[in-house]
N, CA and C atoms as an extended XYZ file, in Angstrom:
528
Properties=species:S:1:pos:R:3:atomname:S:1:resname:S:1:resid:I:1 pbc="F F F"
N        55.397      -16.057      -57.196 N   MET     1
C        56.509      -15.133      -57.061 CA  MET     1
C        56.072      -13.842      -56.368 C   MET     1
N        54.876      -13.336      -56.723 N   ASN     2
C        54.365      -12.135      -56.063 CA  ASN     2
C        54.229      -12.335      -54.556 C   ASN     2
N        53.865      -13.565      -54.164 N   HIS     3
C        53.718      -13.872      -52.740 CA  HIS     3
C        55.009      -13.545      -51.988 C   HIS     3
N        56.138      -13.930      -52.553 N   PHE     4
C        57.412      -13.678      -51.891 CA  PHE     4
C        57.742      -12.192      -51.879 C   PHE     4
N        57.334      -11.482      -52.917 N   ARG     5
C        57.574      -10.041      -52.946 CA  ARG     5
C        56.828       -9.360      -51.798 C   ARG     5
N        55.551       -9.703      -51.624 N   TRP     6
C        54.781       -9.101      -50.531 CA  TRP     6
C        55.305       -9.560      -49.181 C   TRP     6
N        55.679      -10.823      -49.104 N   HIS     7
C        56.226      -11.354      -47.861 CA  HIS     7
C        57.469      -10.570      -47.454 C   HIS     7
N        58.351      -10.321      -48.406 N   SER     8
C        59.577       -9.587      -48.077 CA  SER     8
C        59.286       -8.123      -47.743 C   SER     8
N        58.269       -7.525      -48.378 N   LYS     9
C        57.900       -6.142      -48.039 CA  LYS     9
C        57.374       -6.061      -46.611 C   LYS     9
N        56.531       -7.014      -46.244 N   ILE    10
C        55.980       -7.005      -44.890 CA  ILE    10
C        57.092       -7.222      -43.869 C   ILE    10
N        57.996       -8.148      -44.148 N   LEU    11
C        59.129       -8.355      -43.237 CA  LEU    11
C        59.999       -7.107      -43.140 C   LEU    11
N        60.231       -6.453      -44.268 N   TYR    12
C        61.007       -5.209      -44.251 CA  TYR    12
C        60.316       -4.165      -43.370 C   TYR    12
N        59.000       -4.006      -43.559 N   ARG    13
C        58.249       -3.018      -42.774 CA  ARG    13
C        58.292       -3.361      -41.283 C   ARG    13
N        58.166       -4.629      -40.978 N   LEU    14
C        58.212       -5.051      -39.580 CA  LEU    14
C        59.576       -4.754      -38.972 C   LEU    14
N        60.627       -5.131      -39.657 N   ARG    15
C        61.979       -4.877      -39.141 CA  ARG    15
C        62.254       -3.384      -39.009 C   ARG    15
N        61.937       -2.641      -40.058 N   ALA    16
C        62.237       -1.203      -40.047 CA  ALA    16
C        61.457       -0.479      -38.957 C   ALA    16
N        60.192       -0.824      -38.779 N   SER    17
C        59.374       -0.088      -37.809 CA  SER    17
C        59.630       -0.503      -36.366 C   SER    17
N        60.061       -1.745      -36.148 N   THR    18
C        60.343       -2.170      -34.770 CA  THR    18
C        61.754       -1.813      -34.337 C   THR    18
N        62.665       -1.715      -35.275 N   ARG    19
C        64.056       -1.390      -34.938 CA  ARG    19
C        64.322        0.108      -34.881 C   ARG    19
N        63.436        0.900      -35.430 N   SER    20
C        63.598        2.363      -35.376 CA  SER    20
C        63.284        2.834      -33.966 C   SER    20
N        64.247        3.440      -33.333 N   ILE    21
C        64.061        3.977      -31.985 CA  ILE    21
C        63.620        5.434      -32.129 C   ILE    21
N        62.441        5.766      -31.588 N   PRO    22
C        61.965        7.146      -31.721 CA  PRO    22
C        62.905        8.144      -31.039 C   PRO    22
N        63.082        9.277      -31.669 N   SER    23
C        63.911       10.350      -31.108 CA  SER    23
C        63.126       11.094      -30.027 C   SER    23
N        63.813       11.975      -29.315 N   ARG    24
C        63.121       12.822      -28.330 CA  ARG    24
C        62.048       13.659      -29.007 C   ARG    24
N        62.378       14.181      -30.174 N   THR    25
C        61.400       14.973      -30.926 CA  THR    25
C        60.159       14.140      -31.228 C   THR    25
N        60.355       12.895      -31.589 N   SER    26
C        59.219       12.014      -31.878 CA  SER    26
C        58.368       11.780      -30.637 C   SER    26
N        59.010       11.629      -29.477 N   TRP    27
C        58.240       11.430      -28.248 CA  TRP    27
C        57.510       12.712      -27.848 C   TRP    27
N        58.139       13.854      -28.063 N   VAL    28
C        57.442       15.125      -27.796 CA  VAL    28
C        56.233       15.232      -28.716 C   VAL    28
N        56.425       14.914      -29.986 N   TRP    29
C        55.321       14.936      -30.947 CA  TRP    29
C        54.207       14.009      -30.477 C   TRP    29
N        54.563       12.847      -29.963 N   THR    30
C        53.596       11.864      -29.475 CA  THR    30
C        52.780       12.428      -28.313 C   THR    30
N        53.443       13.063      -27.358 N   ILE    31
C        52.743       13.648      -26.208 CA  ILE    31
C        51.826       14.777      -26.661 C   ILE    31
N        52.297       15.607      -27.569 N   VAL    32
C        51.452       16.687      -28.106 CA  VAL    32
C        50.232       16.088      -28.806 C   VAL    32
N        50.429       15.028      -29.581 N   ALA    33
C        49.313       14.374      -30.271 CA  ALA    33
C        48.288       13.846      -29.271 C   ALA    33
N        48.760       13.259      -28.173 N   LEU    34
C        47.842       12.780      -27.136 CA  LEU    34
C        47.044       13.928      -26.525 C   LEU    34
N        47.707       15.046      -26.282 N   CYS    35
C        47.021       16.218      -25.718 CA  CYS    35
C        45.983       16.767      -26.693 C   CYS    35
N        46.347       16.850      -27.958 N   VAL    36
C        45.402       17.325      -28.978 CA  VAL    36
C        44.196       16.394      -29.034 C   VAL    36
N        44.442       15.107      -29.008 N   TYR    37
C        43.348       14.132      -29.016 CA  TYR    37
C        42.419       14.372      -27.825 C   TYR    37
N        43.007       14.518      -26.642 N   GLY    38
C        42.203       14.743      -25.448 CA  GLY    38
C        41.374       16.010      -25.523 C   GLY    38
N        41.975       17.087      -26.011 N   VAL    39
C        41.262       18.368      -26.126 CA  VAL    39
C        40.101       18.255      -27.114 C   VAL    39
N        40.267       17.447      -28.141 N   MET    40
C        39.212       17.303      -29.141 CA  MET    40
C        38.138       16.298      -28.721 C   MET    40
N        38.543       15.187      -28.153 N   VAL    41
C        37.615       14.085      -27.921 CA  VAL    41
C        36.873       14.190      -26.589 C   VAL    41
N        37.561       14.573      -25.521 N   VAL    42
C        36.905       14.574      -24.209 CA  VAL    42
C        35.715       15.531      -24.159 C   VAL    42
N        35.848       16.797      -24.544 N   PRO    43
C        34.665       17.669      -24.489 CA  PRO    43
C        33.520       17.164      -25.380 C   PRO    43
N        33.859       16.690      -26.572 N   PHE    44
C        32.822       16.169      -27.469 CA  PHE    44
C        32.160       14.934      -26.858 C   PHE    44
N        32.965       13.987      -26.407 N   GLY    45
C        32.427       12.760      -25.828 CA  GLY    45
C        31.575       13.010      -24.599 C   GLY    45
N        31.980       13.973      -23.778 N   MET    46
C        31.185       14.328      -22.592 CA  MET    46
C        29.870       14.991      -23.011 C   MET    46
N        29.933       15.865      -24.000 N   SER    47
C        28.731       16.613      -24.400 CA  SER    47
C        27.656       15.710      -25.001 C   SER    47
N        28.053       14.612      -25.627 N   VAL    48
C        27.057       13.706      -26.215 CA  VAL    48
C        26.771       12.502      -25.309 C   VAL    48
N        27.380       12.469      -24.128 N   GLY    49
C        27.118       11.410      -23.168 CA  GLY    49
C        27.859       10.105      -23.422 C   GLY    49
N        28.795       10.106      -24.363 N   PHE    50
C        29.552        8.884      -24.624 CA  PHE    50
C        30.634        8.671      -23.572 C   PHE    50
N        31.245        9.751      -23.113 N   LEU    51
C        32.262        9.688      -22.067 CA  LEU    51
C        31.685       10.230      -20.773 C   LEU    51
N        32.094        9.619      -19.675 N   LYS    52
C        31.763       10.187      -18.366 CA  LYS    52
C        32.936        9.915      -17.436 C   LYS    52
N        33.231       10.914      -16.621 N   PHE    53
C        34.353       10.788      -15.700 CA  PHE    53
C        33.998        9.740      -14.663 C   PHE    53
N        34.669        8.602      -14.741 N   GLN    54
C        34.359        7.470      -13.876 CA  GLN    54
C        35.643        6.673      -13.633 C   GLN    54
N        36.550        7.231      -12.796 N   PRO    55
C        37.839        6.557      -12.597 CA  PRO    55
C        37.696        5.206      -11.905 C   PRO    55
N        38.416        4.248      -12.410 N   GLU    56
C        38.496        2.912      -11.815 CA  GLU    56
C        39.511        2.979      -10.682 C   GLU    56
N        39.145        2.484       -9.506 N   LEU    57
C        40.011        2.602       -8.336 CA  LEU    57
C        40.733        1.305       -7.976 C   LEU    57
N        40.400        0.215       -8.612 N   ASN    58
C        40.993       -1.078       -8.299 CA  ASN    58
C        42.359       -1.216       -8.984 C   ASN    58
N        43.470       -1.277       -8.205 N   PRO    59
C        44.803       -1.388       -8.814 CA  PRO    59
C        44.969       -2.644       -9.671 C   PRO    59
N        44.334       -3.735       -9.280 N   GLY    60
C        44.406       -4.959      -10.073 CA  GLY    60
C        43.789       -4.771      -11.450 C   GLY    60
N        42.698       -4.031      -11.485 N   GLN    61
C        42.051       -3.753      -12.772 CA  GLN    61
C        42.943       -2.864      -13.638 C   GLN    61
N        43.630       -1.903      -13.002 N   TRP    62
C        44.554       -1.037      -13.745 CA  TRP    62
C        45.632       -1.881      -14.428 C   TRP    62
N        46.211       -2.814      -13.678 N   LEU    63
C        47.261       -3.664      -14.239 CA  LEU    63
C        46.711       -4.526      -15.373 C   LEU    63
N        45.554       -5.126      -15.149 N   ASN    64
C        44.914       -5.962      -16.157 CA  ASN    64
C        44.654       -5.176      -17.447 C   ASN    64
N        44.105       -3.985      -17.307 N   VAL    65
C        43.789       -3.157      -18.475 CA  VAL    65
C        45.071       -2.677      -19.154 C   VAL    65
N        46.063       -2.272      -18.366 N   ALA    66
C        47.310       -1.756      -18.952 CA  ALA    66
C        48.010       -2.822      -19.790 C   ALA    66
N        48.121       -4.023      -19.249 N   VAL    67
C        48.795       -5.101      -19.980 CA  VAL    67
C        47.943       -5.566      -21.163 C   VAL    67
N        46.668       -5.803      -20.903 N   GLY    68
C        45.782       -6.274      -21.968 CA  GLY    68
C        45.671       -5.296      -23.120 C   GLY    68
N        45.577       -4.006      -22.811 N   SER    69
C        45.434       -2.985      -23.855 CA  SER    69
C        46.712       -2.793      -24.656 C   SER    69
N        47.849       -3.099      -24.052 N   PHE    70
C        49.086       -3.020      -24.824 CA  PHE    70
C        49.063       -4.059      -25.947 C   PHE    70
N        48.641       -5.275      -25.600 N   LEU    71
C        48.623       -6.352      -26.594 CA  LEU    71
C        47.499       -6.176      -27.611 C   LEU    71
N        46.292       -5.889      -27.105 N   MET    72
C        45.137       -5.693      -27.975 CA  MET    72
C        44.310       -4.573      -27.397 C   MET    72
N        44.208       -3.462      -28.021 N   PRO    73
C        44.442       -3.204      -29.430 CA  PRO    73
C        45.800       -2.597      -29.766 C   PRO    73
N        46.555       -2.114      -28.759 N   GLY    74
C        47.773       -1.360      -29.044 CA  GLY    74
C        48.705       -2.008      -30.048 C   GLY    74
N        49.305       -3.105      -29.676 N   LEU    75
C        50.307       -3.748      -30.530 CA  LEU    75
C        49.679       -4.403      -31.763 C   LEU    75
N        48.632       -5.191      -31.551 N   SER    76
C        48.074       -5.957      -32.675 CA  SER    76
C        47.488       -5.062      -33.765 C   SER    76
N        46.722       -4.042      -33.392 N   GLU    77
C        46.125       -3.172      -34.409 CA  GLU    77
C        47.169       -2.286      -35.081 C   GLU    77
N        48.178       -1.862      -34.355 N   GLU    78
C        49.217       -1.038      -34.987 CA  GLU    78
C        50.080       -1.864      -35.936 C   GLU    78
N        50.308       -3.121      -35.595 N   LEU    79
C        51.001       -3.993      -36.545 CA  LEU    79
C        50.180       -4.133      -37.827 C   LEU    79
N        48.899       -4.410      -37.652 N   MET    80
C        48.050       -4.669      -38.806 CA  MET    80
C        47.818       -3.415      -39.655 C   MET    80
N        47.404       -2.322      -39.036 N   PHE    81
C        46.931       -1.166      -39.802 CA  PHE    81
C        48.006       -0.127      -40.105 C   PHE    81
N        49.084       -0.110      -39.383 N   ARG    82
C        50.161        0.832      -39.695 CA  ARG    82
C        51.361        0.076      -40.267 C   ARG    82
N        51.936       -0.833      -39.497 N   THR    83
C        53.196       -1.469      -39.894 CA  THR    83
C        53.067       -2.306      -41.167 C   THR    83
N        52.065       -3.170      -41.249 N   PHE    84
C        51.954       -4.060      -42.408 CA  PHE    84
C        51.360       -3.376      -43.634 C   PHE    84
N        50.407       -2.478      -43.438 N   LEU    85
C        49.701       -1.895      -44.588 CA  LEU    85
C        50.328       -0.625      -45.146 C   LEU    85
N        50.926        0.179      -44.287 N   ILE    86
C        51.483        1.454      -44.757 CA  ILE    86
C        52.963        1.263      -45.077 C   ILE    86
N        53.381        1.642      -46.267 N   PRO    87
C        54.805        1.540      -46.595 CA  PRO    87
C        55.651        2.326      -45.587 C   PRO    87
N        56.723        1.711      -45.125 N   HIS    88
C        57.611        2.392      -44.183 CA  HIS    88
C        58.192        3.630      -44.862 C   HIS    88
N        58.404        4.709      -44.101 N   PRO    89
C        58.947        5.940      -44.702 CA  PRO    89
C        60.255        5.747      -45.465 C   PRO    89
N        61.018        4.707      -45.134 N   THR    90
C        62.275        4.465      -45.854 CA  THR    90
C        62.073        3.613      -47.108 C   THR    90
N        60.874        3.124      -47.306 N   GLU    91
C        60.570        2.267      -48.456 CA  GLU    91
C        60.336        3.129      -49.694 C   GLU    91
N        61.089        2.907      -50.763 N   PRO    92
C        60.889        3.719      -51.963 CA  PRO    92
C        59.504        3.475      -52.565 C   PRO    92
N        58.803        4.573      -52.819 N   MET    93
C        57.450        4.457      -53.349 CA  MET    93
C        57.010        5.817      -53.860 C   MET    93
N        56.296        5.865      -54.982 N   PRO    94
C        55.765        7.150      -55.448 CA  PRO    94
C        54.816        7.740      -54.401 C   PRO    94
N        54.864        9.053      -54.185 N   PRO    95
C        54.031        9.687      -53.155 CA  PRO    95
C        52.539        9.371      -53.281 C   PRO    95
N        52.008        9.356      -54.489 N   LEU    96
C        50.580        9.083      -54.659 CA  LEU    96
C        50.233        7.659      -54.222 C   LEU    96
N        51.084        6.717      -54.534 N   VAL    97
C        50.852        5.327      -54.124 CA  VAL    97
C        50.912        5.222      -52.600 C   VAL    97
N        51.885        5.889      -51.990 N   ARG    98
C        51.999        5.895      -50.524 CA  ARG    98
C        50.726        6.473      -49.899 C   ARG    98
N        50.252        7.586      -50.444 N   GLN    99
C        49.036        8.222      -49.921 CA  GLN    99
C        47.829        7.305      -50.056 C   GLN    99
N        47.750        6.549      -51.132 N   GLN   100
C        46.640        5.610      -51.304 CA  GLN   100
C        46.698        4.494      -50.259 C   GLN   100
N        47.885        3.996      -49.969 N   TRP   101
C        48.030        2.977      -48.928 CA  TRP   101
C        47.654        3.546      -47.561 C   TRP   101
N        48.053        4.773      -47.300 N   ILE   102
C        47.724        5.412      -46.023 CA  ILE   102
C        46.213        5.559      -45.884 C   ILE   102
N        45.568        6.071      -46.920 N   PHE   103
C        44.117        6.259      -46.868 CA  PHE   103
C        43.402        4.910      -46.752 C   PHE   103
N        43.834        3.929      -47.537 N   GLY   104
C        43.215        2.606      -47.472 CA  GLY   104
C        43.359        1.970      -46.101 C   GLY   104
N        44.510        2.135      -45.493 N   SER   105
C        44.741        1.608      -44.150 CA  SER   105
C        43.790        2.248      -43.142 C   SER   105
N        43.608        3.561      -43.272 N   TRP   106
C        42.711        4.281      -42.355 CA  TRP   106
C        41.268        3.811      -42.529 C   TRP   106
N        40.831        3.652      -43.767 N   VAL   107
C        39.466        3.170      -44.033 CA  VAL   107
C        39.283        1.768      -43.453 C   VAL   107
N        40.247        0.889      -43.668 N   LEU   108
C        40.155       -0.464      -43.113 CA  LEU   108
C        40.133       -0.448      -41.584 C   LEU   108
N        40.881        0.470      -40.984 N   PHE   109
C        40.889        0.613      -39.527 CA  PHE   109
C        39.482        0.950      -39.021 C   PHE   109
N        38.814        1.877      -39.697 N   ILE   110
C        37.445        2.237      -39.306 CA  ILE   110
C        36.510        1.048      -39.530 C   ILE   110
N        36.580        0.430      -40.697 N   LEU   111
C        35.697       -0.699      -41.011 CA  LEU   111
C        35.907       -1.868      -40.049 C   LEU   111
N        37.130       -2.064      -39.611 N   PHE   112
C        37.436       -3.124      -38.649 CA  PHE   112
C        36.597       -2.966      -37.381 C   PHE   112
N        36.369       -1.729      -36.981 N   HIS   113
C        35.586       -1.478      -35.772 CA  HIS   113
C        34.086       -1.631      -36.010 C   HIS   113
N        33.686       -1.855      -37.246 N   LEU   114
C        32.272       -2.044      -37.583 CA  LEU   114
C        31.922       -3.498      -37.884 C   LEU   114
N        32.869       -4.397      -37.696 N   LEU   115
C        32.598       -5.803      -37.972 CA  LEU   115
C        31.457       -6.297      -37.083 C   LEU   115
N        30.701       -7.287      -37.549 N   PRO   116
C        29.495       -7.721      -36.829 CA  PRO   116
C        29.733       -8.181      -35.395 C   PRO   116
N        30.905       -8.704      -35.092 N   TRP   117
C        31.148       -9.225      -33.743 CA  TRP   117
C        31.680       -8.173      -32.771 C   TRP   117
N        31.842       -6.937      -33.235 N   THR   118
C        32.301       -5.884      -32.323 CA  THR   118
C        31.139       -5.420      -31.449 C   THR   118
N        31.435       -4.886      -30.267 N   PRO   119
C        30.363       -4.405      -29.390 CA  PRO   119
C        29.517       -3.331      -30.076 C   PRO   119
N        28.254       -3.266      -29.707 N   GLY   120
C        27.329       -2.311      -30.319 CA  GLY   120
C        27.788       -0.871      -30.235 C   GLY   120
N        28.409       -0.495      -29.116 N   PHE   121
C        28.827        0.908      -28.976 CA  PHE   121
C        29.965        1.262      -29.933 C   PHE   121
N        30.653        0.278      -30.500 N   PHE   122
C        31.665        0.563      -31.525 CA  PHE   122
C        31.021        1.190      -32.762 C   PHE   122
N        29.746        0.951      -32.951 N   HIS   123
C        29.033        1.434      -34.134 CA  HIS   123
C        28.449        2.828      -33.920 C   HIS   123
N        28.590        3.362      -32.726 N   GLU   124
C        28.059        4.701      -32.425 CA  GLU   124
C        29.007        5.767      -32.965 C   GLU   124
N        28.422        6.872      -33.432 N   MET   125
C        29.211        7.925      -34.061 CA  MET   125
C        30.315        8.485      -33.152 C   MET   125
N        30.075        8.741      -31.858 N   PRO   126
C        31.174        9.267      -31.029 CA  PRO   126
C        32.374        8.313      -30.974 C   PRO   126
N        32.109        7.008      -30.899 N   PHE   127
C        33.215        6.050      -30.886 CA  PHE   127
C        33.948        6.065      -32.221 C   PHE   127
N        33.200        6.035      -33.311 N   LEU   128
C        33.820        6.010      -34.641 CA  LEU   128
C        34.604        7.284      -34.913 C   LEU   128
N        34.084        8.415      -34.454 N   TRP   129
C        34.804        9.684      -34.619 CA  TRP   129
C        36.132        9.624      -33.862 C   TRP   129
N        36.078        9.144      -32.621 N   GLY   130
C        37.303        9.013      -31.829 CA  GLY   130
C        38.269        8.014      -32.441 C   GLY   130
N        37.747        6.894      -32.937 N   ALA   131
C        38.607        5.887      -33.572 CA  ALA   131
C        39.225        6.435      -34.855 C   ALA   131
N        38.448        7.184      -35.618 N   GLY   132
C        38.982        7.777      -36.848 CA  GLY   132
C        40.110        8.744      -36.567 C   GLY   132
N        39.909        9.596      -35.563 N   LEU   133
C        40.963       10.538      -35.175 CA  LEU   133
C        42.175        9.787      -34.629 C   LEU   133
N        41.930        8.747      -33.854 N   LEU   134
C        43.025        7.918      -33.341 CA  LEU   134
C        43.834        7.317      -34.490 C   LEU   134
N        43.151        6.812      -35.499 N   GLY   135
C        43.842        6.249      -36.654 CA  GLY   135
C        44.709        7.272      -37.363 C   GLY   135
N        44.201        8.495      -37.483 N   ILE   136
C        44.979        9.563      -38.122 CA  ILE   136
C        46.218        9.888      -37.295 C   ILE   136
N        46.043       10.045      -35.975 N   LEU   137
C        47.189       10.388      -35.122 CA  LEU   137
C        48.230        9.272      -35.094 C   LEU   137
N        47.780        8.029      -35.025 N   CYS   138
C        48.735        6.913      -35.026 CA  CYS   138
C        49.496        6.852      -36.349 C   CYS   138
N        48.809        7.116      -37.446 N   THR   139
C        49.470        7.121      -38.754 CA  THR   139
C        50.494        8.240      -38.840 C   THR   139
N        50.101        9.442      -38.438 N   LEU   140
C        51.037       10.569      -38.479 CA  LEU   140
C        52.246       10.313      -37.586 C   LEU   140
N        51.999        9.735      -36.421 N   SER   141
C        53.090        9.431      -35.500 CA  SER   141
C        54.035        8.387      -36.097 C   SER   141
N        53.467        7.373      -36.697 N   TYR   142
C        54.271        6.325      -37.342 CA  TYR   142
C        55.140        6.916      -38.452 C   TYR   142
N        54.547        7.753      -39.273 N   LEU   143
C        55.298        8.354      -40.381 CA  LEU   143
C        56.352        9.333      -39.875 C   LEU   143
N        56.012       10.106      -38.846 N   GLN   144
C        56.946       11.098      -38.314 CA  GLN   144
C        58.137       10.428      -37.644 C   GLN   144
N        57.869        9.390      -36.847 N   SER   145
C        58.937        8.758      -36.064 CA  SER   145
C        59.651        7.634      -36.814 C   SER   145
N        59.007        7.105      -37.839 N   ARG   146
C        59.497        5.938      -38.576 CA  ARG   146
C        59.523        4.692      -37.693 C   ARG   146
N        58.768        4.737      -36.615 N   SER   147
C        58.741        3.648      -35.645 CA  SER   147
C        57.299        3.330      -35.283 C   SER   147
N        57.002        2.049      -35.150 N   MET   148
C        55.654        1.691      -34.733 CA  MET   148
C        55.431        1.960      -33.247 C   MET   148
N        56.518        2.157      -32.487 N   TRP   149
C        56.383        2.263      -31.033 CA  TRP   149
C        55.645        3.521      -30.590 C   TRP   149
N        55.786        4.616      -31.303 N   THR   150
C        55.029        5.816      -30.919 CA  THR   150
C        53.544        5.609      -31.198 C   THR   150
N        53.220        4.958      -32.306 N   ALA   151
C        51.816        4.681      -32.627 CA  ALA   151
C        51.217        3.703      -31.616 C   ALA   151
N        51.973        2.683      -31.246 N   VAL   152
C        51.502        1.726      -30.235 CA  VAL   152
C        51.251        2.458      -28.920 C   VAL   152
N        52.162        3.345      -28.536 N   PHE   153
C        51.997        4.088      -27.286 CA  PHE   153
C        50.746        4.962      -27.325 C   PHE   153
N        50.543        5.685      -28.416 N   ILE   154
C        49.349        6.531      -28.536 CA  ILE   154
C        48.090        5.679      -28.418 C   ILE   154
N        48.037        4.604      -29.167 N   HIS   155
C        46.851        3.739      -29.160 CA  HIS   155
C        46.613        3.179      -27.755 C   HIS   155
N        47.677        2.682      -27.146 N   TRP   156
C        47.584        2.107      -25.800 CA  TRP   156
C        47.134        3.156      -24.785 C   TRP   156
N        47.765        4.314      -24.788 N   ALA   157
C        47.456        5.347      -23.792 CA  ALA   157
C        46.010        5.815      -23.906 C   ALA   157
N        45.523        5.980      -25.110 N   ILE   158
C        44.145        6.444      -25.298 CA  ILE   158
C        43.153        5.384      -24.842 C   ILE   158
N        43.395        4.130      -25.182 N   VAL   159
C        42.482        3.063      -24.766 CA  VAL   159
C        42.489        2.903      -23.245 C   VAL   159
N        43.668        2.933      -22.631 N   VAL   160
C        43.754        2.810      -21.169 CA  VAL   160
C        43.014        3.959      -20.488 C   VAL   160
N        43.233        5.178      -20.961 N   GLN   161
C        42.523        6.334      -20.388 CA  GLN   161
C        41.014        6.161      -20.521 C   GLN   161
N        40.570        5.776      -21.701 N   TRP   162
C        39.134        5.619      -21.930 CA  TRP   162
C        38.551        4.549      -21.007 C   TRP   162
N        39.217        3.400      -20.920 N   LEU   163
C        38.691        2.313      -20.103 CA  LEU   163
C        38.712        2.638      -18.615 C   LEU   163
N        39.803        3.232      -18.135 N   LEU   164
C        39.988        3.402      -16.693 CA  LEU   164
C        39.531        4.742      -16.139 C   LEU   164
N        39.371        5.740      -16.980 N   VAL   165
C        39.010        7.071      -16.477 CA  VAL   165
C        37.684        7.564      -17.043 C   VAL   165
N        37.390        7.252      -18.298 N   TRP   166
C        36.244        7.868      -18.981 CA  TRP   166
C        35.078        6.914      -19.226 C   TRP   166
N        34.933        5.879      -18.396 N   GLY   167
C        33.747        5.029      -18.445 CA  GLY   167
C        33.760        3.913      -19.468 C   GLY   167
N        34.895        3.653      -20.082 N   GLY   168
C        34.956        2.604      -21.093 CA  GLY   168
C        34.697        1.211      -20.545 C   GLY   168
N        35.191        0.940      -19.337 N   LEU   169
C        34.962       -0.386      -18.747 CA  LEU   169
C        33.478       -0.665      -18.587 C   LEU   169
N        32.732        0.343      -18.197 N   GLU   170
C        31.289        0.175      -18.018 CA  GLU   170
C        30.613       -0.196      -19.340 C   GLU   170
N        31.097        0.363      -20.428 N   LYS   171
C        30.505        0.049      -21.734 CA  LYS   171
C        30.695       -1.426      -22.086 C   LYS   171
N        31.824       -2.001      -21.683 N   PHE   172
C        32.063       -3.415      -21.940 CA  PHE   172
C        31.314       -4.303      -20.950 C   PHE   172
N        30.874       -3.733      -19.840 N   GLY   173
C        30.210       -4.529      -18.821 CA  GLY   173
C        31.198       -5.475      -18.174 C   GLY   173
N        30.838       -6.708      -18.034 N   SER   174
C        31.713       -7.673      -17.362 CA  SER   174
C        32.639       -8.396      -18.337 C   SER   174
N        32.618       -8.022      -19.610 N   SER   175
C        33.393       -8.777      -20.596 CA  SER   175
C        34.870       -8.405      -20.633 C   SER   175
N        35.313       -7.393      -19.907 N   TRP   176
C        36.731       -7.042      -19.956 CA  TRP   176
C        37.484       -7.914      -19.039 C   TRP   176
C-alpha cells in the first residue's frame, strides 16, 4: 500500500512541476541566479586552474552539446533530484519535513557526482563546489517558480557554458 502512496506522490510532483508555467518574475529570478553563479564560480574556477577561457568554435559541436546537455544532465538530474525528491511547493507538508527532503536531495546530488564511474575531475573540489552551488540554485529556482523548467534551464545553461566556453569539453577529452 505504501508503494502506491509514494507512486502517487511522485506522479503528483511530476505533473505539478511540469505543468507549472514559470512567470516573468521566475524567469528574471532565473537569469539573476545564473549571473550570481557566474560571478561566484568563474573567478574561483579560473584562479585555481579548473576553468580556462577556451571557446568551442565548431557549430556542430555547439548543437551536439546543447541538445545532449538538455537531456543529461539538465532534464534527467532535475527530474531525479528536484522533481521526484523534493515535495512540490503545493504539496502539504510540515516545514521541517520539507527542509529535510530539500537537504537530503542536495546531499544526494553531490554524492551522485562522486560515484565510482564518474570522471576523475568530478571528484575535484572546484567541480564539487560548483556542483553544490548549482544544486542550491536549482532547488531555490524550483521552489520559487513551482516549475522544474527554471531549474532545468539553469542546469542546462551552466553545463553548456562550462563545456563550450570554459574548457569543460577538454576535461572530458574525446568522450563527449
